[in-house]
ZAMAR-337394 format. One record per residue (C-alpha): residue number from 1; x, y, z. Coordinates in nm, 2 decimals, m for minus. Layout:
<rs>
R n u v w
R NUM X Y Z;
...
</rs>
This chain:
<rs>
R n u v w
R 1 0.86 m3.66 m3.74;
R 2 1.15 m3.75 m3.98;
R 3 0.90 m3.87 m4.25;
R 4 0.71 m3.55 m4.23;
R 5 1.03 m3.36 m4.26;
R 6 1.14 m3.56 m4.56;
R 7 0.79 m3.52 m4.73;
R 8 0.81 m3.14 m4.67;
R 9 1.15 m3.11 m4.82;
R 10 1.06 m3.32 m5.13;
R 11 0.74 m3.12 m5.19;
R 12 0.93 m2.80 m5.15;
R 13 1.19 m2.92 m5.41;
R 14 0.92 m3.03 m5.65;
R 15 0.73 m2.71 m5.62;
R 16 1.05 m2.51 m5.68;
R 17 1.14 m2.72 m5.99;
R 18 0.79 m2.68 m6.13;
R 19 0.80 m2.30 m6.10;
R 20 1.15 m2.29 m6.23;
R 21 1.07 m2.50 m6.54;
R 22 0.76 m2.30 m6.62;
R 23 0.94 m1.98 m6.58;
R 24 1.23 m2.10 m6.80;
R 25 1.01 m2.22 m7.09;
R 26 0.81 m1.90 m7.08;
R 27 1.12 m1.67 m7.08;
R 28 1.27 m1.88 m7.37;
R 29 0.94 m1.84 m7.57;
R 30 0.93 m1.46 m7.51;
R 31 1.29 m1.42 m7.60;
R 32 1.26 m1.62 m7.92;
R 33 0.95 m1.43 m8.03;
R 34 1.11 m1.10 m7.97;
R 35 1.42 m1.21 m8.17;
R 36 1.23 m1.34 m8.48;
R 37 0.93 m1.11 m8.48;
R 38 1.15 m0.81 m8.45;
R 39 1.10 m0.46 m8.57;
R 40 1.28 m0.52 m8.91;
R 41 1.05 m0.82 m8.97;
R 42 0.75 m0.60 m8.90;
R 43 0.88 m0.33 m9.13;
R 44 0.94 m0.59 m9.41;
R 45 0.58 m0.70 m9.39;
R 46 0.44 m0.35 m9.38;
R 47 0.65 m0.26 m9.69;
R 48 0.51 m0.57 m9.87;
R 49 0.16 m0.45 m9.79;
R 50 0.24 m0.10 m9.91;
R 51 0.36 m0.25 m10.24;
R 52 0.02 m0.43 m10.28;
R 53 0.09 m0.77 m10.12;
R 54 m0.22 m0.96 m10.04;
R 55 m0.30 m1.21 m9.76;
R 56 m0.13 m1.51 m9.93;
R 57 0.19 m1.31 m9.97;
R 58 0.19 m1.22 m9.60;
R 59 0.13 m1.58 m9.50;
R 60 0.42 m1.70 m9.71;
R 61 0.65 m1.44 m9.56;
R 62 0.57 m1.56 m9.21;
R 63 0.58 m1.92 m9.30;
R 64 0.94 m1.87 m9.42;
R 65 1.03 m1.81 m9.05;
R 66 0.84 m2.11 m8.92;
R 67 1.16 m2.30 m8.84;
R 68 1.30 m2.01 m8.64;
R 69 0.98 m1.97 m8.46;
R 70 0.99 m2.33 m8.35;
R 71 0.66 m2.42 m8.51;
R 72 0.56 m2.78 m8.44;
R 73 0.27 m2.98 m8.32;
R 74 0.23 m2.79 m8.00;
R 75 0.33 m2.44 m8.13;
R 76 0.14 m2.28 m8.43;
R 77 0.13 m1.94 m8.60;
R 78 m0.17 m1.76 m8.75;
R 79 m0.23 m1.46 m8.96;
R 80 m0.54 m1.27 m8.82;
R 81 m0.76 m0.99 m8.94;
R 82 m0.64 m0.67 m8.77;
R 83 m1.00 m0.54 m8.73;
R 84 m1.18 m0.85 m8.61;
R 85 m0.91 m1.07 m8.47;
R 86 m1.04 m1.37 m8.68;
R 87 m0.78 m1.60 m8.83;
R 88 m0.74 m1.59 m9.21;
R 89 m0.51 m1.90 m9.21;
R 90 m0.25 m2.07 m8.99;
R 91 m0.01 m2.36 m8.96;
R 92 m0.29 m2.56 m8.81;
R 93 m0.60 m2.49 m9.01;
R 94 m0.83 m2.68 m8.77;
R 95 m0.72 m2.48 m8.47;
R 96 m0.75 m2.16 m8.67;
R 97 m1.12 m2.21 m8.70;
R 98 m1.17 m2.23 m8.32;
R 99 m0.91 m1.97 m8.22;
R 100 m1.04 m1.74 m7.95;
R 101 m0.94 m1.39 m7.87;
R 102 m0.68 m1.36 m7.60;
R 103 m0.55 m1.06 m7.41;
R 104 m0.25 m1.06 m7.64;
R 105 m0.47 m1.05 m7.96;
R 106 m0.67 m0.77 m7.82;
R 107 m0.35 m0.58 m7.73;
R 108 m0.23 m0.63 m8.10;
R 109 m0.57 m0.50 m8.23;
R 110 m0.50 m0.19 m8.04;
R 111 m0.16 m0.15 m8.21;
R 112 0.06 m0.29 m7.93;
R 113 0.27 m0.60 m7.93;
R 114 0.07 m0.86 m7.75;
R 115 0.27 m1.04 m7.48;
R 116 0.01 m1.07 m7.20;
R 117 0.06 m1.44 m7.10;
R 118 0.29 m1.53 m6.81;
R 119 0.45 m1.85 m6.66;
R 120 0.13 m1.94 m6.48;
R 121 m0.09 m1.92 m6.79;
R 122 m0.23 m2.24 m6.95;
R 123 m0.06 m2.14 m7.28;
R 124 0.20 m1.91 m7.42;
R 125 0.12 m1.66 m7.70;
R 126 0.26 m1.36 m7.88;
R 127 0.08 m1.12 m8.12;
R 128 0.26 m0.87 m8.35;
R 129 0.04 m0.60 m8.52;
R 130 0.11 m0.52 m8.89;
R 131 m0.01 m0.18 m9.00;
R 132 m0.15 m0.11 m9.35;
R 133 m0.09 0.19 m9.57;
R 134 m0.34 0.40 m9.37;
R 135 m0.15 0.34 m9.05;
R 136 m0.42 0.11 m8.89;
R 137 m0.37 m0.25 m8.79;
R 138 m0.44 m0.46 m9.10;
R 139 m0.30 m0.80 m9.00;
R 140 m0.18 m0.97 m8.68;
R 141 0.10 m1.23 m8.68;
R 142 0.00 m1.45 m8.39;
R 143 0.20 m1.74 m8.24;
R 144 0.04 m1.97 m7.97;
R 145 0.21 m2.25 m7.78;
R 146 m0.02 m2.50 m7.59;
R 147 0.26 m2.58 m7.34;
R 148 0.19 m2.95 m7.38;
R 149 0.56 m3.01 m7.41;
R 150 0.62 m2.82 m7.09;
R 151 0.34 m3.02 m6.92;
R 152 0.50 m3.34 m7.03;
R 153 0.83 m3.24 m6.88;
R 154 0.65 m3.14 m6.56;
R 155 0.47 m3.47 m6.54;
R 156 0.81 m3.65 m6.56;
R 157 0.94 m3.42 m6.28;
R 158 0.64 m3.51 m6.06;
R 159 0.70 m3.88 m6.13;
R 160 1.06 m3.83 m6.02;
R 161 0.94 m3.64 m5.71;
R 162 0.69 m3.91 m5.60;
R 163 0.94 m4.18 m5.66;
R 164 1.19 m3.98 m5.44;
R 165 0.91 m3.93 m5.19;
R 166 0.84 m4.30 m5.17;
R 167 1.21 m4.38 m5.14;
R 168 1.24 m4.11 m4.87;
R 169 0.95 m4.26 m4.67;
R 170 1.10 m4.61 m4.68;
R 171 1.44 m4.47 m4.57;
R 172 1.27 m4.27 m4.29;
R 173 1.09 m4.58 m4.17;
R 174 1.40 m4.79 m4.16;
R 175 1.59 m4.50 m3.99;
R 176 1.31 m4.47 m3.74;
R 177 1.34 m4.84 m3.65;
R 178 1.71 m4.80 m3.60;
R 179 1.66 m4.48 m3.40;
R 180 1.40 m4.64 m3.18;
R 181 1.64 m4.91 m3.08;
R 182 1.94 m4.69 m3.03;
R 183 1.79 m4.38 m2.88;
R 184 1.42 m4.39 m2.81;
R 185 1.43 m4.71 m2.61;
R 186 1.70 m4.59 m2.36;
R 187 1.52 m4.26 m2.33;
R 188 1.19 m4.44 m2.26;
R 189 1.37 m4.63 m1.98;
R 190 1.51 m4.30 m1.84;
R 191 1.16 m4.15 m1.85;
R 192 1.02 m4.45 m1.66;
R 193 1.30 m4.43 m1.40;
R 194 1.24 m4.06 m1.36;
R 195 0.88 m4.12 m1.29;
R 196 0.97 m4.37 m1.02;
R 197 1.21 m4.12 m0.87;
R 198 0.92 m3.87 m0.87;
R 199 0.72 m4.13 m0.68;
R 200 1.00 m4.16 m0.43;
R 201 1.16 m4.49 m0.55;
R 202 1.53 m4.45 m0.57;
R 203 1.63 m4.81 m0.56;
R 204 1.62 m4.92 m0.93;
R 205 1.90 m4.86 m1.18;
R 206 1.91 m4.87 m1.56;
R 207 2.14 m5.11 m1.75;
R 208 2.41 m4.93 m1.94;
R 209 2.41 m5.09 m2.29;
R 210 2.63 m4.86 m2.49;
R 211 2.93 m4.62 m2.45;
R 212 2.79 m4.34 m2.66;
R 213 2.61 m4.02 m2.53;
R 214 2.30 m4.22 m2.44;
R 215 2.51 m4.46 m2.23;
R 216 2.69 m4.18 m2.05;
R 217 2.35 m4.02 m1.99;
R 218 2.22 m4.34 m1.84;
R 219 2.52 m4.38 m1.62;
R 220 2.49 m4.02 m1.50;
R 221 2.13 m4.08 m1.43;
R 222 2.21 m4.38 m1.22;
R 223 2.46 m4.18 m1.02;
R 224 2.21 m3.90 m0.97;
R 225 1.95 m4.15 m0.85;
R 226 2.20 m4.28 m0.59;
R 227 2.30 m3.93 m0.47;
R 228 1.93 m3.84 m0.44;
R 229 1.87 m4.15 m0.23;
R 230 2.15 m4.04 0.00;
R 231 2.03 m3.69 0.02;
R 232 1.67 m3.79 0.09;
R 233 1.79 m4.03 0.36;
R 234 1.99 m3.75 0.53;
R 235 1.70 m3.50 0.49;
R 236 1.46 m3.75 0.65;
R 237 1.70 m3.81 0.94;
R 238 1.73 m3.43 1.00;
R 239 1.36 m3.38 0.96;
R 240 1.30 m3.65 1.23;
R 241 1.54 m3.47 1.46;
R 242 1.36 m3.14 1.41;
R 243 1.02 m3.30 1.46;
R 244 1.14 m3.45 1.79;
R 245 1.29 m3.11 1.90;
R 246 0.97 m2.92 1.81;
R 247 0.75 m3.18 1.97;
R 248 0.92 m3.17 2.32;
R 249 1.05 m2.81 2.34;
R 250 0.87 m2.59 2.59;
R 251 0.85 m2.29 2.36;
R 252 0.58 m2.28 2.10;
R 253 0.66 m2.28 1.73;
R 254 0.42 m2.19 1.45;
R 255 0.53 m2.16 1.09;
R 256 0.32 m2.00 0.81;
R 257 0.36 m2.00 0.43;
R 258 0.36 m1.68 0.22;
R 259 m0.02 m1.69 0.20;
R 260 m0.06 m1.71 0.58;
R 261 m0.16 m2.07 0.61;
R 262 m0.01 m2.28 0.90;
R 263 0.24 m2.53 0.77;
R 264 0.37 m2.64 1.11;
R 265 0.26 m2.60 1.48;
R 266 0.41 m2.79 1.77;
R 267 0.22 m2.92 2.08;
R 268 0.35 m2.64 2.30;
R 269 0.21 m2.38 2.07;
R 270 m0.13 m2.56 2.07;
R 271 m0.13 m2.56 2.45;
R 272 m0.04 m2.20 2.48;
R 273 m0.30 m2.08 2.22;
R 274 m0.57 m2.34 2.32;
R 275 m0.59 m2.48 1.97;
R 276 m0.76 m2.81 1.88;
R 277 m0.57 m3.06 1.66;
R 278 m0.85 m3.07 1.40;
R 279 m0.88 m2.69 1.37;
R 280 m0.80 m2.54 1.03;
R 281 m0.55 m2.27 1.10;
R 282 m0.44 m1.95 0.92;
R 283 m0.24 m1.65 1.05;
R 284 m0.55 m1.45 1.14;
R 285 m0.70 m1.73 1.35;
R 286 m0.37 m1.78 1.54;
R 287 m0.32 m1.41 1.60;
R 288 m0.58 m1.13 1.61;
R 289 m0.55 m0.86 1.34;
R 290 m0.52 m0.59 1.61;
R 291 m0.23 m0.77 1.77;
R 292 m0.01 m0.86 1.47;
R 293 m0.05 m0.78 1.10;
R 294 0.06 m1.06 0.86;
R 295 0.13 m0.80 0.59;
R 296 0.36 m0.60 0.83;
R 297 0.56 m0.92 0.92;
R 298 0.59 m1.03 0.56;
R 299 0.80 m0.72 0.48;
R 300 1.04 m0.75 0.77;
R 301 1.40 m0.70 0.67;
R 302 1.62 m1.02 0.66;
R 303 1.78 m1.11 0.99;
R 304 1.54 m0.89 1.18;
R 305 1.26 m0.99 1.42;
R 306 0.93 m0.85 1.54;
R 307 0.85 m0.89 1.91;
R 308 0.52 m0.84 2.09;
R 309 0.32 m0.98 2.39;
R 310 m0.03 m1.11 2.35;
R 311 m0.29 m1.23 2.60;
R 312 m0.45 m1.56 2.58;
R 313 m0.70 m1.66 2.85;
R 314 m0.51 m1.47 3.12;
R 315 m0.17 m1.59 3.00;
R 316 0.10 m1.35 2.89;
R 317 0.27 m1.49 2.58;
R 318 0.57 m1.33 2.42;
R 319 0.59 m1.37 2.05;
R 320 0.90 m1.34 1.83;
R 321 0.83 m1.34 1.45;
R 322 1.08 m1.35 1.16;
R 323 1.06 m1.43 0.79;
R 324 1.23 m1.71 0.61;
R 325 1.31 m1.68 0.24;
R 326 1.45 m1.85 m0.06;
R 327 1.65 m1.66 m0.34;
R 328 1.57 m1.33 m0.17;
R 329 1.19 m1.39 m0.19;
R 330 0.99 m1.43 0.13;
R 331 0.85 m1.78 0.16;
R 332 0.68 m1.75 0.49;
R 333 0.69 m1.65 0.86;
R 334 0.80 m1.84 1.17;
R 335 0.69 m1.74 1.52;
R 336 0.83 m1.85 1.86;
R 337 0.60 m1.83 2.16;
R 338 0.71 m1.81 2.52;
R 339 0.47 m1.82 2.82;
R 340 0.60 m1.53 3.04;
R 341 0.29 m1.52 3.27;
R 342 0.49 m1.60 3.58;
R 343 0.78 m1.38 3.48;
R 344 0.54 m1.09 3.42;
R 345 0.37 m1.15 3.76;
R 346 0.70 m1.14 3.94;
R 347 0.81 m0.83 3.75;
R 348 0.48 m0.66 3.83;
R 349 0.51 m0.75 4.20;
R 350 0.86 m0.60 4.20;
R 351 0.74 m0.28 4.04;
R 352 0.46 m0.25 4.28;
R 353 0.70 m0.30 4.57;
R 354 0.93 m0.02 4.45;
R 355 0.63 0.21 4.41;
R 356 0.50 0.13 4.76;
R 357 0.84 0.17 4.93;
R 358 0.90 0.50 4.75;
R 359 0.56 0.63 4.85;
R 360 0.61 0.53 5.21;
R 361 0.96 0.67 5.25;
R 362 0.92 1.00 5.08;
R 363 0.73 1.17 5.37;
R 364 0.96 1.08 5.66;
R 365 1.27 1.16 5.46;
R 366 1.14 1.50 5.38;
R 367 1.07 1.55 5.76;
R 368 1.43 1.44 5.85;
R 369 1.57 1.69 5.60;
R 370 1.35 1.97 5.73;
R 371 1.45 1.91 6.09;
R 372 1.82 1.89 5.99;
R 373 1.80 2.23 5.83;
R 374 1.62 2.38 6.13;
R 375 1.89 2.25 6.37;
R 376 2.16 2.41 6.15;
R 377 1.98 2.74 6.17;
R 378 1.95 2.74 6.55;
R 379 2.29 2.61 6.66;
R 380 2.39 2.71 7.02;
R 381 2.74 2.86 7.06;
R 382 2.80 2.62 7.36;
R 383 2.78 2.31 7.14;
R 384 3.08 2.18 6.94;
R 385 2.96 2.33 6.62;
R 386 3.22 2.16 6.40;
R 387 3.13 1.81 6.51;
R 388 2.76 1.90 6.52;
R 389 2.77 2.03 6.17;
R 390 2.95 1.72 6.05;
R 391 2.68 1.50 6.19;
R 392 2.41 1.72 6.03;
R 393 2.60 1.72 5.70;
R 394 2.61 1.34 5.70;
R 395 2.24 1.32 5.78;
R 396 2.17 1.57 5.51;
R 397 2.38 1.38 5.25;
R 398 2.20 1.06 5.33;
R 399 1.87 1.23 5.31;
R 400 1.96 1.37 4.97;
R 401 2.07 1.03 4.85;
R 402 1.75 0.87 4.97;
R 403 1.55 1.15 4.81;
R 404 1.72 1.09 4.48;
R 405 1.64 0.72 4.52;
R 406 1.28 0.79 4.58;
R 407 1.27 1.03 4.29;
R 408 1.42 0.77 4.06;
R 409 1.18 0.51 4.19;
R 410 0.88 0.73 4.13;
R 411 1.00 0.81 3.77;
R 412 1.04 0.44 3.70;
R 413 0.70 0.37 3.85;
R 414 0.54 0.63 3.63;
R 415 0.71 0.50 3.32;
R 416 0.62 0.14 3.40;
R 417 0.25 0.23 3.45;
R 418 0.24 0.48 3.16;
R 419 0.14 0.76 3.39;
R 420 0.44 0.98 3.31;
R 421 0.31 1.14 2.99;
R 422 0.57 1.26 2.75;
R 423 0.54 1.63 2.66;
R 424 0.63 1.61 2.29;
R 425 0.77 1.92 2.11;
R 426 1.00 2.02 1.83;
R 427 1.35 2.12 1.94;
R 428 1.71 2.13 1.82;
R 429 1.87 1.81 1.95;
R 430 2.22 1.91 1.85;
R 431 2.18 2.23 2.06;
R 432 2.05 2.03 2.36;
R 433 2.35 1.80 2.34;
R 434 2.59 2.10 2.32;
R 435 2.42 2.26 2.62;
R 436 2.43 1.94 2.84;
R 437 2.79 1.89 2.74;
R 438 2.88 2.24 2.84;
R 439 2.70 2.20 3.18;
R 440 2.88 1.87 3.25;
R 441 3.22 2.01 3.15;
R 442 3.25 2.16 3.50;
R 443 3.24 1.82 3.66;
R 444 3.47 1.68 3.40;
R 445 3.72 1.97 3.45;
R 446 3.73 1.89 3.82;
R 447 3.87 1.55 3.74;
R 448 4.09 1.69 3.47;
R 449 3.90 1.50 3.20;
R 450 3.86 1.61 2.84;
R 451 3.49 1.62 2.75;
R 452 3.41 1.72 2.39;
R 453 3.10 1.73 2.17;
R 454 3.15 1.66 1.80;
R 455 2.83 1.66 1.59;
R 456 2.87 1.48 1.25;
R 457 2.57 1.66 1.10;
R 458 2.31 1.89 1.27;
R 459 1.98 1.75 1.41;
R 460 1.78 2.06 1.42;
R 461 1.42 1.92 1.40;
R 462 1.36 1.65 1.66;
R 463 1.02 1.56 1.81;
R 464 1.03 1.44 2.17;
R 465 1.01 1.53 2.54;
R 466 1.30 1.77 2.57;
R 467 1.33 1.74 2.95;
R 468 1.33 1.36 2.95;
R 469 1.59 1.35 2.66;
R 470 1.81 1.59 2.86;
R 471 1.77 1.36 3.16;
R 472 1.89 1.06 2.96;
R 473 2.19 1.24 2.81;
R 474 2.28 1.39 3.15;
R 475 2.27 1.05 3.31;
R 476 2.49 0.89 3.05;
R 477 2.75 1.17 3.05;
R 478 2.74 1.17 3.43;
R 479 2.82 0.80 3.44;
R 480 3.10 0.85 3.20;
R 481 3.25 1.12 3.42;
R 482 3.21 0.91 3.74;
R 483 3.37 0.60 3.60;
R 484 3.65 0.75 3.41;
R 485 3.98 0.81 3.59;
R 486 4.13 1.16 3.63;
R 487 4.27 1.28 3.30;
R 488 4.06 1.05 3.09;
R 489 3.88 1.12 2.76;
R 490 3.51 1.15 2.70;
R 491 3.35 1.22 2.36;
R 492 2.99 1.29 2.27;
R 493 2.90 1.25 1.90;
R 494 2.57 1.28 1.72;
R 495 2.45 1.22 1.36;
R 496 2.14 1.19 1.16;
R 497 2.10 0.89 0.92;
R 498 1.78 0.88 0.72;
R 499 1.50 0.91 0.98;
R 500 1.70 0.81 1.29;
R 501 1.91 1.02 1.53;
R 502 2.23 0.86 1.67;
R 503 2.39 0.98 2.00;
R 504 2.71 0.82 2.12;
R 505 2.89 0.87 2.44;
R 506 3.24 0.71 2.45;
R 507 3.48 0.72 2.75;
R 508 3.82 0.57 2.84;
R 509 3.70 0.47 3.18;
R 510 3.72 0.15 3.38;
R 511 3.47 m0.03 3.16;
R 512 3.22 m0.31 3.24;
R 513 3.30 m0.68 3.28;
R 514 3.15 m0.88 3.00;
R 515 2.95 m1.09 3.24;
R 516 2.77 m0.78 3.37;
R 517 2.68 m0.63 3.04;
R 518 2.36 m0.84 3.01;
R 519 2.23 m0.70 3.34;
R 520 2.34 m0.34 3.31;
R 521 1.99 m0.20 3.25;
R 522 1.83 m0.40 3.54;
R 523 1.71 m0.19 3.84;
R 524 1.94 m0.16 4.14;
R 525 2.21 m0.34 3.95;
R 526 2.56 m0.21 4.02;
R 527 2.89 m0.34 3.87;
R 528 3.09 m0.21 4.17;
R 529 2.84 m0.15 4.45;
R 530 3.08 0.01 4.69;
R 531 3.21 0.26 4.43;
R 532 2.86 0.33 4.31;
R 533 2.73 0.42 4.65;
R 534 3.04 0.64 4.71;
R 535 2.96 0.82 4.39;
R 536 2.60 0.88 4.50;
R 537 2.45 0.64 4.25;
R 538 2.11 0.47 4.31;
R 539 2.15 0.19 4.05;
R 540 1.84 0.32 3.86;
R 541 1.99 0.57 3.62;
R 542 2.04 0.34 3.33;
R 543 1.70 0.17 3.39;
R 544 1.54 0.52 3.37;
R 545 1.74 0.61 3.06;
R 546 1.63 0.29 2.89;
R 547 1.26 0.34 2.98;
R 548 1.26 0.70 2.85;
R 549 1.44 0.60 2.53;
R 550 1.20 0.32 2.46;
R 551 0.90 0.55 2.54;
R 552 1.03 0.77 2.25;
R 553 1.04 0.46 2.02;
R 554 1.42 0.44 2.04;
R 555 1.68 0.20 2.17;
R 556 1.99 0.23 2.39;
R 557 2.29 m0.01 2.37;
R 558 2.61 m0.04 2.56;
R 559 2.94 m0.18 2.43;
R 560 3.22 m0.20 2.68;
R 561 3.57 m0.36 2.73;
R 562 3.68 m0.40 3.09;
R 563 3.96 m0.15 3.19;
R 564 3.94 0.00 2.83;
R 565 3.63 0.20 2.82;
R 566 3.26 0.21 2.74;
R 567 3.05 0.33 2.45;
R 568 2.68 0.40 2.48;
R 569 2.47 0.44 2.17;
R 570 2.12 0.59 2.17;
R 571 1.90 0.56 1.86;
R 572 1.59 0.78 1.84;
R 573 1.34 0.82 1.55;
R 574 1.33 1.18 1.43;
R 575 0.95 1.21 1.37;
R 576 0.84 1.05 1.69;
R 577 0.48 0.93 1.70;
R 578 0.50 0.74 2.04;
</rs>
């Protein structure tokens, strides 16, 4: 490399010197000719011709300037016939006989000063036309330099260049040997060590033989090798722990790369999905396309999950999917599988029980209510009416409570089985909230509570089941009124953010203990059972609200601090396609 660089530099210098020398000698020649063969010189010769001077006289006049023209062995002058360009005589008679026409001679024959050669020509020449009495070119004073002197100088230059080249190569060779021992050898050792590290061998170290940059690099490389060995040991230990956890955990784990190929699957997942060990797996063989789309999961937002339930051979498997990334780029998908077959069976049995009990109790309760109303219509004056009416009122109240229970159970049953079809329509959600708040204000006023509705921005075009949404809002506000002490504050707010409607109901009531928040949407769950029954609650209101909200593709969340208050947040998509 260094030799090639040296050769390139020397060749470049030689070429530059050659061009410069040629150009210098050519410019000097032209300058000299223009100085000696000037216009006064030309006029002098033309006057001599006009006075009858012949060829010999003209030659003698030019020969008088031979010293100034630099005439020597390599440079000669000639007097030419202006009509034919042939030489009459010259300083070198032999060369005069073989003189050939050149562009400069031709230019002089046409009456112009001939200076057509350049620094790249094989010779230098200069032709001066001398006019006769008739104004035509009669003679031509022609000077020609063979450039042999210039060639000799250039030859010497090339000798110097090649000598310099040879010395440069020798110096480069010696420098290369020194460089090899001081730089290349340690770098070769580093390269070999790096290759060993690539192969997983971190045990070898390189001897530090100098204190220069190469020595410091070698020492740094040894430290890096040691640190990498420690890191790889730690990673292996952690990997072994994870492998043990994945192997014996009851939940299934399947990880895919960004192309959908399986990069890890634990035994639990193989059992749940009935997958053989030898089977080549990709996302579409683990999950059916109509169940889960890999493209959809790949574009999940960070820290978000996708949940669904799939069926495998009669087993209900709940699947949680999330993406994992590196430098903001999705690198793959991980899925967690839970066998919820037994849980689903128990839940289904519970739902069926509620449906059956509701159906069986509805008819006798309606009969009890009918008889109670009939007795009230035909009271005998001889009976203690006040006491009798008190009994009947109690029976009627219990009948009403059971009727509400049955009604709630039937609503839940229909929602569970998907029989309660939503009647989707466009309506003004803000207006509905204002109307429900106005209706509930009467109940709040009875407890001296301050119930207000404050919309952040209007939600005029909402698609959903208006009656069911009203039922949800009424239930939430009703709970806030029930569980807020007299004189408390209840606020209802709404806003629209992008394509989602937000409804919040916040109260200053008794709140919910933290341990109960996780169960608040379970059916029949009551925080304070005695208080709930006294208020006429069935324990199904929030469960119904959750079912209706989710049927609209939304969510409902509750945040509460015991003895401080509760905030319920409902999120609903604006353009519902549920």
